[in-house]
C-alpha positions in Angstrom: 16.9 0.7 8.7 18.4 -2.5 7.3 20.1 -4.6 10.0 23.5 -6.2 9.4 23.5 -9.9 8.6 26.3 -12.5 8.4 25.2 -13.4 4.9 25.9 -10.0 3.5 29.0 -9.2 1.5 31.8 -7.5 3.4 31.2 -4.2 1.6 27.5 -4.3 2.6 28.3 -5.1 6.2 30.7 -2.1 6.2 28.0 0.1 4.7 25.4 -0.9 7.3 27.9 -0.5 10.2 28.6 3.1 9.1 24.9 3.7 8.5 24.1 2.8 12.1 26.2 5.9 13.1 23.9 8.2 11.2 20.4 6.7 11.1 18.7 10.2 10.5 21.0 11.1 7.6 21.1 10.0 4.0 24.5 8.2 3.7 26.5 8.8 0.6 29.1 6.0 0.5 32.1 6.5 -1.7 32.7 3.6 -4.1 35.3 4.4 -6.7 34.2 7.4 -8.8 30.7 7.4 -7.4 28.8 8.0 -4.1 26.3 5.2 -3.7 23.2 5.0 -1.6 21.6 1.7 -0.6 18.4 0.3 0.9 15.9 2.9 2.3 18.3 5.8 1.5 18.4 4.8 -2.1 14.6 4.7 -2.4 14.2 8.1 -0.8 17.1 9.7 -2.7 16.2 8.3 -6.1 12.8 10.1 -5.8 14.2 13.3 -4.3 17.0 13.5 -6.9 15.1 12.0 -9.9 17.7 9.2 -10.1 17.2 5.7 -11.6 16.7 3.2 -8.8 18.6 -0.1 -9.5 19.9 -2.9 -7.3 23.1 -4.6 -6.3 23.9 -8.1 -4.9 24.1 -7.7 -1.2 24.9 -11.3 -0.4 22.8 -14.1 0.9 20.7 -14.0 -2.2 19.4 -10.5 -1.3 19.3 -7.5 -3.6 19.9 -4.0 -2.2 18.1 -1.0 -3.8 20.8 1.3 -5.2 21.3 4.7 -6.7 24.4 6.8 -7.1 25.9 10.1 -8.3 29.4 10.9 -9.7 31.9 12.1 -7.1 32.7 15.3 -9.1 29.0 16.4 -9.2 28.1 15.4 -5.6 27.8 19.0 -4.3 24.8 19.8 -6.4 23.0 16.7 -5.3 23.8 17.3 -1.7 22.4 20.8 -2.0 19.2 19.5 -3.5 18.8 17.0 -0.7 19.4 19.6 2.0 16.9 22.0 0.4 14.3 19.3 0.4 14.8 18.8 4.1 17.2 15.9 4.3 20.4 15.7 6.3 23.4 14.2 4.5 26.5 12.2 5.6 29.5 11.5 3.4 31.6 8.3 4.0 34.9 8.6 2.2 37.6 6.1 1.2 40.4 6.6 3.6 43.0 4.8 1.5 43.9 4.2 -2.1 41.9 1.2 -3.3 44.9 0.1 -5.4 47.0 -0.2 -2.2 44.3 -1.6 0.1 44.7 -5.1 1.4 41.2 -6.3 1.4 38.2 -4.0 2.0 39.0 -0.3 1.6 38.7 1.6 4.9 35.9 4.1 4.9 34.6 6.5 7.5 32.2 9.5 7.8 34.1 12.7 7.1 31.3 15.2 6.7 27.8 15.8 8.1 25.7 18.4 6.3 22.4 19.9 7.6 20.5 23.0 6.5 22.1 25.1 9.2 25.6 23.7 9.1 26.5 24.2 5.4 29.9 25.8 4.8 30.5 25.2 1.1 30.1 28.4 -0.9 28.1 26.7 -3.7 25.5 25.6 -1.1 25.1 29.1 0.3 23.7 32.5 -0.8 26.7 34.8 -1.4 25.0 37.9 0.1 23.0 36.2 2.9 23.8 34.7 6.2 22.8 31.0 6.9 21.6 30.8 10.4 21.4 27.8 12.7 19.3 28.6 15.8 18.7 27.0 19.2 15.7 27.7 21.5 14.8 26.7 25.1 12.2 27.8 27.6 12.3 27.7 31.4 10.8 29.5 34.4 9.1 32.2 32.3 12.1 32.9 30.1 12.8 31.9 26.5 16.4 31.9 25.3 17.3 32.2 21.6 20.8 31.7 20.2 21.7 31.7 16.5 24.9 31.5 14.5 26.2 31.4 11.0 29.0 28.8 11.1 30.3 29.9 7.7 31.1 33.4 9.1 31.5 32.8 12.8 28.7 35.2 13.7 26.9 34.3 17.0 24.1 36.2 18.7 21.9 35.5 21.7 18.9 37.1 23.5 16.3 36.3 26.2 12.5 37.0 26.0 10.6 37.5 29.2 7.1 38.5 30.2 3.6 37.8 28.8 4.6 38.5 25.2 7.8 36.4 25.3 6.5 33.6 23.1 5.0 36.0 20.5 8.3 38.0 20.4 10.2 34.7 19.9 8.1 33.7 17.0 8.3 37.2 15.5 12.1 37.2 15.8 12.4 33.8 14.2 10.2 34.9 11.3 12.4 37.9 10.8 15.7 35.9 11.0 14.3 32.9 9.1 17.0 30.5 10.2 17.7 27.5 7.9 17.6 25.1 10.9 16.3 25.2 14.4 17.3 22.8 17.2 15.3 22.4 20.4 14.1 19.9 22.9 10.7 21.7 23.1 9.0 21.3 19.8 5.7 22.6 21.2 7.2 26.1 21.4 7.6 26.3 17.6 4.4 25.1 16.0 3.3 26.5 12.6 6.8 27.9 11.7 8.1 27.3 8.2 11.6 26.4 9.5 13.3 23.0 9.4 13.2 21.6 13.0 15.8 19.3 14.5 14.4 17.9 17.8 16.9 17.1 20.5 16.3 13.9 22.3 18.2 14.8 25.5 17.4 17.3 28.3 18.9 20.7 28.1 22.7 20.8 28.6 23.9 21.3 32.2 25.3 24.7 33.0 28.9 23.6 33.8 29.2 21.6 30.6 27.8 24.5 28.6 30.2 26.9 30.3 33.2 24.7 29.4 32.0 24.7 25.7 31.4 28.5 25.7 34.8 29.2 27.1 36.3 27.6 24.0 34.4 29.8 21.6 33.7 33.1 23.3 35.4 36.0 25.0 35.3 35.0 28.7 34.0 38.4 29.8 30.5 37.4 28.7 30.3 34.2 30.8 30.2 35.8 34.3 27.0 37.7 33.7 25.2 35.4 31.3 21.7 34.2 32.2 21.9 30.4 33.1 19.2 29.5 30.5 21.0 31.5 27.8 24.3 29.8 28.6 22.7 26.3 28.5 20.9 27.1 25.2 24.2 28.4 23.8 25.9 25.2 24.9 23.4 23.1 22.9 24.1 25.2 19.8 27.8 24.9 20.0 27.6 21.2 20.8 25.6 20.7 17.6 28.1 22.6 15.6 30.9 20.4 16.8 28.9 17.2 16.2 28.3 18.1 12.6 31.7 19.5 11.7 33.7 16.5 12.9 36.9 18.6 13.5 38.4 20.3 16.4 37.3 24.0 16.3 39.1 26.6 18.5 38.3 29.7 16.6 36.4 32.4 18.6 33.0 33.5 17.4 32.0 37.1 16.9 29.5 37.0 19.8 27.1 39.5 21.4 24.0 39.4 23.6 21.3 41.8 22.4 17.8 43.0 23.4 15.2 43.9 20.8 14.8 47.3 22.4 18.3 48.3 21.3 17.1 48.3 17.7 14.3 49.9 15.6 11.6 47.2 15.6 10.7 45.9 12.2 8.2 43.1 12.4 7.9 40.7 9.4 4.8 42.6 8.1 6.8 45.9 7.9 9.7 44.1 6.3 7.4 42.7 3.6 5.3 45.8 3.1 8.3 48.1 2.8 9.9 45.6 0.4 13.2 45.9 2.1 14.8 42.7 0.6 12.4 41.5 -2.1 9.3 42.8 -3.8 5.8 41.7 -2.7 4.8 40.7 -6.2 7.8 39.0 -7.8 9.8 38.0 -4.6 12.9 39.2 -6.3 15.7 41.5 -5.1 15.2 43.9 -8.0 12.8 46.6 -7.0 13.5 46.3 -3.3 15.2 48.8 -1.1 18.3 46.6 -0.9 18.5 46.5 -4.7 18.9 50.3 -4.7 21.2 51.0 -1.7 23.5 48.0 -2.0 26.7 49.5 -3.5 29.0 47.1 -1.5 31.9 45.6 -3.4 32.2 42.2 -1.8 30.1 39.5 -0.1 31.1 40.4 3.4 29.9 43.9 3.0 26.7 42.8 1.3 25.8 40.5 4.2 26.6 43.2 6.8 24.4 45.8 5.0 21.5 43.3 5.0 22.0 42.9 8.8 22.0 46.6 9.3 18.8 47.0 7.2 17.1 44.3 9.2 18.2 45.9 12.5 18.4 49.7 12.4 19.8 51.3 15.5 18.1 53.3 18.2 21.1 54.6 20.0 21.8 58.1 18.8 25.5 58.0 19.5 26.0 54.8 17.6 24.0 56.2 14.6 26.1 59.4 14.7 29.3 57.3 14.8 28.2 55.6 11.5 27.2 58.9 10.0 30.6 60.4 10.7 32.4 57.6 8.8 30.0 57.9 5.9 30.5 61.7 5.8 34.3 61.3 5.8 34.2 58.9 2.9 31.5 61.0 1.1 33.8 64.0 1.3 37.0 62.3 0.2 36.7 60.9 -3.3 40.3 59.8 -3.5 40.2 57.6 -0.4 36.7 56.2 -1.1 37.7 55.2 -4.6 41.0 53.7 -3.5 39.3 51.7 -0.8 36.5 50.4 -3.1 39.0 49.2 -5.6 40.8 47.3 -2.9 37.6 45.8 -1.5 36.7 44.5 -5.0 39.9 42.4 -5.0 39.1 41.0 -1.5 37.4 37.6 -1.5 35.0 36.3 1.0 37.5 36.2 3.9 34.8 35.1 6.4 33.8 32.0 4.5 37.4 31.2 3.5 38.3 31.2 7.2 35.4 28.8 7.9 36.7 26.4 5.3 40.2 26.8 6.8 38.8 26.0 10.3 36.6 23.1 9.2 39.5 21.7 7.1 37.9 21.9 3.7 40.1 24.7 2.2 41.7 23.6 -1.1 45.0 24.9 -2.6 43.2 27.4 -5.0 41.3 28.8 -2.1 44.5 29.2 -0.1 45.9 31.3 -2.9 42.6 33.3 -2.9 43.1 33.9 0.8 46.6 35.2 0.1 45.3 37.4 -2.7 42.7 38.9 -0.4 45.1 39.4 2.5 47.6 41.1 0.2 45.1 44.0 -0.2 45.3 44.7 3.5 48.4 46.9 3.5 46.9 49.3 1.0 43.6 49.3 2.9 45.4 50.1 6.1 47.3 52.9 4.4 44.0 54.4 3.1 42.3 54.1 6.4 45.1 55.9 8.1 44.3 58.9 6.0 40.9 59.3 7.7 40.5 61.2 10.9 42.0 59.3 13.9 39.7 57.0 15.7 37.0 57.0 13.1 37.5 53.3 12.2 39.5 50.4 13.5 42.7 49.6 11.6 43.3 45.9 10.8 46.6 44.1 11.1 48.1 43.9 7.5 49.0 40.2 8.2 51.9 40.3 5.7 53.6 37.2 7.2 50.6 35.1 6.2 50.8 36.2 2.6 54.5 35.6 2.5 54.2 32.1 3.9 51.4 31.1 1.5 53.2 32.6 -1.5 56.4 30.8 -0.7 54.6 27.5 -0.3 51.7 27.4 -2.8 52.1 27.6 -6.6 50.7 30.7 -8.2 48.2 28.6 -10.2 47.8 25.5 -8.1 45.7 22.3 -8.6 42.1 22.7 -7.3 42.3 19.6 -5.1 44.9 17.7 -3.0 44.1 14.4 -4.6 47.0 14.7 -6.9 50.2 16.8 -6.7 50.8 20.1 -8.4 50.1 22.8 -5.8 53.2 23.1 -3.7 56.3 25.0 -4.9 59.0 22.4 -5.5 61.7 24.7 -4.2 59.9 25.0 -0.8 61.2 21.5 0.2 64.5 19.9 -1.0 63.1 16.3 -1.3 60.0 17.6 -3.2 62.3 19.6 -5.5 64.2 16.4 -6.3 61.1 14.3 -6.8 59.5 16.9 -9.1 62.8 17.1 -11.1 62.7 13.3 -11.5 59.1 13.4 -12.7 59.8 16.2 -15.2 63.2 14.9 -16.4 62.9 11.1 -15.9 63.2 10.4 -19.6 66.2 12.6 -20.0 67.9 10.9 -17.0 67.3 7.5 -18.6 68.7 8.7 -21.9 71.7 10.2 -20.2 72.4 6.9 -18.3 71.9 4.9 -21.5 74.4 7.0 -23.4 76.9 6.9 -20.5 76.7 3.1 -20.2 76.9 2.6 -24.0 80.1 4.6 -24.0 81.6 2.8 -21.0 80.8 -0.7 -22.2 81.3 0.0 -26.0 78.0 -1.9 -26.6 76.8 0.1 -29.6 73.2 -1.1 -29.6 72.7 -1.0 -25.8 69.2 0.4 -24.9 67.2 1.0 -21.8 63.7 -0.5 -22.2 60.6 -0.9 -20.0 57.7 -3.3 -19.4 55.2 -3.7 -16.6 56.6 -7.0 -15.4 60.3 -6.3 -15.2 60.3 -2.5 -15.1 63.4 -0.8 -16.6 66.3 -2.9 -18.0 69.3 -2.8 -20.3 68.6 -4.8 -23.5 71.8 -6.4 -25.0 71.8 -8.6 -28.1 73.6 -11.9 -28.0 76.4 -10.6 -30.2 77.5 -8.1 -27.5 77.0 -10.1 -24.3 80.7 -10.7 -24.1 81.2 -7.0 -23.5 78.7 -6.9 -20.5 80.6 -5.9 -17.3 80.2 -7.7 -14.0 78.2 -4.9 -12.4 75.4 -5.7 -14.9 73.0 -8.1 -13.2 71.0 -10.5 -15.4 67.3 -10.1 -15.2 65.9 -12.2 -18.1 67.2 -14.3 -20.9 65.5 -14.2 -24.3 66.2 -16.1 -27.5 68.1 -13.3 -29.2 69.1 -11.1 -26.2 69.8 -10.7 -22.5 68.2 -8.2 -20.1 70.2 -6.6 -17.3 69.9 -4.0 -14.6 72.4 -2.1 -12.5 72.1 -0.7 -9.0 72.1 2.8 -10.5 69.3 1.8 -13.0 67.3 0.2 -10.2 67.6 3.3 -8.0 66.6 5.6 -10.9 63.7 3.2 -11.6 62.4 3.5 -8.0 62.7 7.3 -8.2 60.8 7.5 -11.5 58.1 5.0 -10.7 57.5 6.3 -7.2 58.0 10.0 -7.9 54.3 10.7 -8.5 53.1 9.0 -5.3 56.0 10.5 -3.3 55.1 13.9 -4.6 51.5 13.5 -3.6 52.6 12.4 -0.1 55.1 15.3 0.4 52.7 17.9 -0.9 49.9 16.7 1.3 52.2 16.8 4.3 53.3 20.3 3.5 49.8 21.5 2.8 48.4 20.1 6.1 51.3 21.7 7.9 50.5 25.1 6.2 46.7 24.7 7.0 47.5 24.0 10.7 49.8 27.0 10.9 47.2 29.3 9.2 44.4 28.1 11.4 46.3 29.6 14.4 45.7 33.0 12.8 42.0 32.5 12.0 40.8 35.0 14.6 43.2 37.6 13.2 41.9 37.1 9.7 38.3 37.3 11.0 39.0 40.6 12.8 40.4 42.0 9.6 37.4 40.7 7.6 35.0 42.4 10.0 36.8 45.8 9.5 36.8 45.3 5.7 33.1 44.5 5.8 32.2 47.6 7.9 34.2 50.0 5.8 32.8 48.5 2.6 29.3 49.3 3.9 30.3 52.8 4.9 31.9 53.4 1.5 28.9 51.9 -0.2 26.5 54.3 1.7 28.8 57.2 0.8 28.8 56.2 -2.8 25.0 55.9 -2.7 24.7 59.4 -1.3 27.0 60.8 -3.9 25.4 59.1 -6.9 21.7 59.5 -5.8 22.0 63.0 -4.2 21.1 62.0 -0.7 21.4 64.3 2.3 22.8 63.7 5.8 19.9 63.7 8.2 19.9 65.6 11.4 18.9 63.4 14.3 16.6 65.0 16.9 15.0 63.8 20.1 12.1 66.3 20.1 8.8 66.4 18.2 10.1 67.8 14.9 10.1 65.6 11.9 10.9 67.3 8.6 11.6 65.9 5.1 12.1 68.4 2.3 12.0 67.3 -1.3 11.6 63.7 -0.1 11.8 60.9 -2.7 11.1 57.2 -2.8 14.5 55.6 -3.3 13.3 52.6 -5.4 10.7 54.3 -7.6 13.0 57.2 -8.3 15.6 54.7 -9.4 13.2 52.9 -11.7 11.5 55.9 -13.4 14.3 58.4 -13.1 14.9 61.3 -10.8 13.7 63.9 -13.3 10.2 62.2 -13.5 9.8 61.6 -9.7 7.7 64.3 -7.9 9.3 65.3 -4.7 7.3 66.0 -1.6 7.7 67.5 1.9 6.7 66.3 5.3 6.4 68.6 8.4 5.4 66.9 11.6 5.4 68.5 15.1 3.6 68.1 18.4 0.5 69.8 16.8 0.8 67.9 13.6 1.5 64.2 14.4 -1.3 62.5 12.4 -1.6 62.9 8.6 -4.9 61.9 7.0 -4.0 61.7 3.4 -6.8 61.5 0.8 -6.8 61.3 -3.0 -7.6 59.0 -5.9 -6.0 55.6 -6.5 -2.7 55.5 -8.4 -2.1 59.1 -7.4 0.9 58.4 -5.2 -0.5 58.0 -1.6 1.2 54.7 -1.0 4.4 55.8 -2.4 4.5 58.8 -0.1 3.8 56.7 3.0 6.5 54.3 2.1 9.1 56.9 1.3 8.7 58.5 4.7 9.2 55.1 6.4 12.2 54.2 4.2 13.8 57.6 5.0 13.5 56.8 8.7 15.0 53.4 8.3 17.9 54.7 6.2 18.6 57.4 8.8 18.7 54.9 11.6 21.2 52.6 9.8 23.5 55.6 9.5 22.8 56.3 5.9 22.0 59.6 4.2 18.4 59.9 2.9 16.7 60.8 -0.4 15.8 64.5 0.3 17.3 68.0 0.3 16.8 68.4 4.0 16.0 65.8 6.7 15.4 66.4 10.4 14.4 63.0 11.8 13.6 61.9 15.4 14.8 58.5 16.5 11.9 56.0 16.3 11.6 52.8 18.3 9.5 51.0 15.6 8.0 51.2 12.2 4.5 49.6 11.9 2.7 49.1 8.6 -0.8 48.1 7.6 -0.9 48.1 3.9 -3.5 47.0 1.3 -5.8 44.0 1.4 -4.6 40.4 1.3 -6.0 37.0 2.2 -4.0 34.5 4.2 -5.9 31.5 2.9 -3.3 29.0 4.1 -4.0 30.1 7.7 -7.7 30.3 7.1 -7.8 34.1 7.5 -9.9 36.4 5.4 -8.8 39.8 4.1 -10.6 41.6 6.9 -9.3 39.3 9.6 -5.7 39.7 8.4 -6.2 43.5 8.4 -7.7 43.5 11.9 -5.0 41.1 13.3 -2.2 43.4 11.9 -4.0 46.4 13.3 -4.3 44.7 16.7 -0.6 44.0 16.7 0.1 47.7 16.0 -2.2 48.9 18.8 -0.6 46.5 21.3 3.0 47.5 20.5 3.1 51.1 19.2 4.4 53.9 21.5 4.6 57.6 21.1 8.1 57.0 19.7 6.8 54.8 16.9 6.0 55.5 13.2 2.7 54.0 12.0 1.9 53.7 8.3 -1.7 52.9 7.5 -2.6 52.4 3.9 -6.4 51.9 3.8 -8.2 50.5 6.8 -11.6 48.8 6.9 -11.8 48.0 3.2 -12.3 44.3 3.8 -15.8 44.8 5.3 -18.9 47.0 4.6 -18.5 50.8 4.1 -20.1 51.7 7.4 -18.2 49.1 9.4 -15.0 50.1 7.8 -15.6 53.8 8.3 -16.5 53.3 12.0 -13.4 51.3 12.7 -11.2 53.8 10.8 -12.7 56.7 12.7 -12.3 55.0 16.1 -8.8 54.1 15.1 -7.8 57.8 14.5 -9.2 58.7 17.9 -7.4 55.8 19.6 -4.1 56.6 18.1 -4.3 60.3 19.0 -4.8 59.7 22.7 -2.3 61.6 24.8 -0.7 58.5 26.3 -0.1 56.9 22.9 0.0 59.3 20.0 2.6 57.7 17.6 3.4 59.7 14.5 1.0 58.3 11.9 0.4 58.6 8.2 -3.0 57.3 7.2 -4.0 57.1 3.6 -7.7 56.6 3.1 -10.7 56.8 0.8 -13.0 57.6 3.7 -13.3 61.4 3.1 -15.5 61.6 6.2 -12.3 61.2 8.3 -11.2 64.6 7.3 -13.8 66.0 9.7 -11.5 65.1 12.5 -9.0 67.9 11.7 -9.5 70.6 14.3 -11.6 68.3 16.5 -9.0 65.6 17.3 -5.6 66.8 18.6 -2.7 66.4 16.2 -4.7 65.5 13.1 -4.0 67.3 9.9 -5.5 66.8 6.4 -3.3 66.4 3.3 -4.3 65.6 -0.2 -2.8 64.4 -3.5 -3.1 67.1 -6.2 -4.5 66.3 -9.6 -6.0 68.0 -12.6 -8.9 66.9 -14.8 -8.6 67.6 -18.5 -11.9 66.6 -20.1 -12.4 63.0 -19.2 -8.8 62.4 -18.4 -7.2 62.7 -15.0 -3.6 64.0 -14.6 -2.0 63.1 -11.4 0.3 65.9 -10.2 1.4 63.7 -7.2 2.1 66.7 -5.0 1.1 66.5 -1.3 -0.5 69.6 -0.1 -2.6 70.6 3.0 -6.3 70.0 2.6 -8.7 67.3 1.7 -9.8 65.6 -1.5 -13.5 66.0 -2.4 -13.7 62.8 -4.5 -11.9 59.5 -5.0 -12.1 59.6 -8.8 -12.4 55.8 -8.8 -14.4 55.7 -12.0 -11.8 57.9 -13.8 -9.1 55.5 -12.6 -11.1 52.6 -13.9 -11.3 54.3 -17.3 -7.5 54.8 -17.3 -7.1 51.1 -16.5 -9.0 50.3 -19.7 -12.4 49.1 -18.5 -15.1 49.1 -21.3 -16.7 52.5 -21.9 -20.2 51.0 -21.5 -19.3 49.8 -18.0 -17.9 53.3 -17.2 -21.1 55.1 -18.3 -23.2 52.7 -16.2 -21.0 53.2 -13.2 -21.4 57.0 -13.4 -25.2 56.7 -13.4 -25.1 54.4 -10.4 -22.7 56.7 -8.5 -24.9 59.7 -9.1 -27.9 57.8 -7.8 -26.0 56.6 -4.7 -24.7 60.1 -3.9 -28.2 61.6 -4.3 -29.8 59.1 -1.9 -27.8 57.0 0.5 -24.4 58.8 0.7 -26.0 62.3 1.2 -26.4 61.4 4.8 -22.6 61.2 5.2 -22.1 64.9 4.3 -20.3 66.8 7.2 -23.2 69.1 8.2 -25.6 66.1 8.6 -23.1 63.7 10.1 -23.5 62.2 13.5 -20.2 60.5 13.3 -18.3 62.9 15.6 -17.9 61.1 18.9 -17.0 64.3 20.7 -19.9 65.6 22.9 -20.3 69.4 21.9 -21.4 70.2 25.5 -18.7 68.1 27.2 -16.8 71.2 28.4 -19.9 72.7 30.0 -21.1 69.5 31.7 -17.9 67.9 32.8 -17.5 68.0 36.5 -21.2 68.9 37.2 -22.7 67.0 40.1 -26.5 67.2 40.0 -26.9 66.8 43.8 -24.7 69.8 44.4 -26.1 72.2 41.7 -28.3 75.1 43.0 -31.4 76.1 41.0 -29.7 79.3 39.8 -26.6 77.4 38.6 -28.8 75.0 36.8 -30.7 77.8 34.9 -27.3 79.4 34.0 -26.0 76.1 32.7 -29.2 75.5 30.6 -28.9 79.0 29.2 -25.3 78.4 28.1 -26.3 75.1 26.4 -29.1 76.8 24.5 -27.0 79.7 23.4 -24.3 77.3 22.0 -27.0 75.3 20.2 -28.4 78.4 18.6 -25.0 79.5 17.6 -24.1 76.2 15.9 -27.4 76.0 14.1 
């Protein structure tokens, strides 16, 4: 960084002194109508923002590299810098340059990092922007994260041998915009901007003092010391970057992952919950279909619910009850949704209020949003008592804003035009003077002309002398003594009176005085409103929840979803199940509905059938129905009986992770290993092709062993396994819980017709060549493939037929031989045992 020098100009010295306060930030220095960047910042920013790099005289014969952006367009440039990984500091002019005596005072008014953005144009409307803090000590890892634009704050602790892996998984799921820590080694290979802390972890007492300002005190008595200290670091960083006093309480809770249905990043991606695998767009995802929310707060909350479905049956039922009530009452649901559409983003408006960046138009938007609360309250009171919380209508806030702020105010406080003149007597007088100054001068001119009988008396103005009475020499003898001479010209005299002087001061100073008064009144209003920030946030939270409930009710109504019955036994039934996304894209009439019936004896589906026939769709729709049920939603089926799951695991398709140096097969095995380490008998496992990244026999061996492993009595998660290894169908009747299902199809000549119905049984063939023909491969290639297939089936693959297969790993004589000790068997018992074995062999042959 450039060091200050005596030879530099005063402005450059000021710039460098301010820059010393923020060495790790790009400093945008306000200079008139531009924000300028100098020295190293200019070089870096010019490249990042594609700006022309010039220079400016810095004094002492030195040229300073320079680039700049217009003040009115600065937000877009700041966003670009932050998205490219830079932190930004704004140094504003603290006085009017016209009134400054010497160098204009400047100071830093804003620090912007990826995790501390609060301006709406820098944030995704329907997503939270998380700032996270991590620390490790004595076998524990603490994670705290917040969204300072909505005052959401969460914390958790990881313990045990898998603590570090669980932390990384949680961070990949949350994907915070910024992560602060003093232990960088904890967080290697994460695609998250990292802000290293150069000081040791905050002491407990200091952290406790900070937490008491922002949290409900009931949490502090039982909070883990490491969690409290990590939380303190997070809150301290928020205060450092916001540069204002913040007293608003955060919506805080401590959670454990076991309270929620586990969805690891792989499952989130494979089930396409938020974006599609191929296009990375929202369209085509689950959220695209189910998001019927009417405002940004509800949209963000729904996203949180989808990311963290519940496991607590009572909490799920509580959500279902509200959805059911709104589903059943068209009038109330419609009324609420109309009101919600008129409610702005209260959470982010409050954050701007608290961080002192709310402008007059946004204050009116706040009033408009709050004015909907009485009608929302009235509608909610029509629902069964105790179903939802009822917000405070906050009418007094709306009244105060409406009596203070103009209906269509100026967008900024730089110039007047946003406070109602009648709100303040002096302001009313000043505004009247501004609006009627010319009329007041004309009225004075006419009055003095009549009083003095000077027929050509006129009030004139110039910049040097201001307003004056102009009297030609022929009428100077009529000038009264109260006229004070201001200037003598060749043909006339110029005068003023105390009244004219007073009126001049009013007119010339009215604009500046109006600005002063309006700023004072506005700041007073903001300070007063800030005292109700927690009340507004509480109302916003209720609006967001009911918006989600009404959205889920609307979804169920429009898409014909059914309320699921939650069970804690082995029964898992879906009747006429549909995939919510594909149904939406192709139309309900064209989508083939399917059933699922799982029980203690039927916990493992082996699903066979050709490519493109619908196996993957079926697997995913089952998983999505479980997820929807556990967020409290209805599900796409005519009947649903769903047990509460602790996790959904997916292993889908083949993909390389070349950036991490992992092959298709290694990715597949790593994901499979994760499932086997974490799945329980309360998990749902979705397997779509296993072992296809290696040789046929290796893949089949692994797939076969996997089925046996997942059906062990101490594990046995409910599993749906789609496969092209038809040999696995031999496991039905041999391995407990395994049942075969197939995708139905019909062959018409050379063409395949996929009926897409799931029925008990097994597919005989994969029909890969027929699928290749449907995909448009050349007919010559297809004919050759048929010849090769026939030859392979006649020779090599014949050995894989069930009657010749040695793949069964179950010993056919295990029940006869188990428990036999040779040293204890008598000759007669040995002969009887041998006879039994021979009889079974003869019977099987």
